[in-house]
C-alpha positions, 0 to 999 in steps of 0.5 A: 568571467571574474578575471576578465579585465580591460584597460582604458574602460570608461566604466570599470568592470563593464567588459564583463557585460560583452561576453554572452552566448551567440544567440544573445549577441544582438540583445542590446542592453544599457551596458557595454564596453566603452573606452575613455572619451578622447582615447579610442584604445581598449585592451581586453584580457580574457583568461579561459578555464581550460586551454581552447582552440579558437576558430573565429572571433566576432565583435559587435561595436557601437554606431556612429563611428564608435565600432573598433576598426582594428584588432590585434591578438596576443596569446598566452601573454599576461600583463600586457599594457598599451606600450607592450601591445604597440611594440609587440608582434601580435599572433594575428591582426585584423582590419574590422568592419562596422558589424552592427548586425552581428553577422561578421566573424573574423577567422583566426589562423587556426594553427596559431590559436591552439592551446590558448590559455588566455587571450589579449585583444588590443583595439587600437582605433575606431571609425572616427568617434571620440570613444570606442564601444563594444557591445559583444565579443564572441568566440567559436572554437572548442575547449581542450581538456588537459589530461595528465596521468599521474604515475602513482608508484615508480620503482627504479633500482640503481642497485638491486636489493637482494631482499626484494628477490627470491633466490632459486632455492626459494622458488624451487629452481625457477628464476626469481620474480618480484611480488 
């Protein structure tokens, strides 16, 4: 969680408070993610420790019009700022509803959300308040372990080395083999 960050957050580091277990999504605390007053935009960067497949995203926003109304997702793109987010084509975008009870999940285009190493969420607007509040961000999906077998020894002979092979005389007339 130490590498999660947000642009335009009113309290630096508050983005880390919105990621909790699904069972704890409705626990209200004194901390949440809020945009600077007068600017409802938020940009949240989430790096994962291994590649993941994301099936759905859940967002619980604030009351009185401060919930985000639009969300755009960018996959495996680091260093996105607001001008990039507005000009780039997202992998998917959603029109959000005010979800104060935490019952809504936004389905992803699952085939596009495979092998996600990091995710940037752009919340461009809210339901009319001066700032945007997010109390919870949750993901449903699965982690995929990237396993690569390392080859320990590779023997490649461009030109055979006669000392590596036994002659017919040394093998009693049989074909040579490498030991």
